[in-house]
C-alpha positions in Angstrom: 0.0 0.0 0.0 1.3 3.5 -0.9 0.4 6.5 1.3 0.6 10.1 0.2 0.5 13.3 2.2 -1.3 16.3 0.8 -2.0 19.7 2.3 -3.2 23.1 1.0 -1.0 26.2 0.7 -2.5 27.6 3.9 -0.3 25.2 5.8 2.7 27.4 5.3 4.6 24.7 3.6 6.1 26.2 0.4 6.0 24.2 -2.9 9.8 23.8 -2.6 9.6 22.4 1.0 6.8 20.1 -0.1 8.9 18.7 -2.9 11.8 18.1 -0.4 9.5 16.4 2.1 7.4 14.4 -0.4 4.2 16.4 0.4 1.8 17.5 -2.3 0.9 21.2 -1.7 -2.4 22.2 -3.4 -2.8 25.9 -4.0 -5.6 27.4 -1.9 -8.1 29.6 -3.9 -9.0 33.0 -2.5 -11.0 36.0 -3.7 -10.2 39.7 -3.7 -13.3 41.6 -4.9 -14.5 39.7 -8.0 -11.2 38.2 -8.8 -10.2 34.6 -7.8 -6.5 33.8 -7.2 -4.6 30.7 -6.3 -1.8 31.1 -3.9 1.7 30.8 -5.5 0.1 30.4 -9.0 -1.3 33.7 -10.1 -0.4 35.7 -6.9 2.7 35.2 -4.8 2.7 35.2 -1.0 4.8 38.4 -1.2 2.2 40.1 -3.4 -0.7 38.9 -1.2 0.8 40.4 2.0 1.5 43.8 0.3 
């Protein structure tokens, strides 16, 4: 049996850390006004916190 670990990007685990640890990090969607974004895909964490 194979077991995988998956979390969303709200966990604070970066995609790079996830790759190193063997954890699949799924981007969390969020809305700002009428626009929908996915963390680390179409808006970086740095941009989000600005």
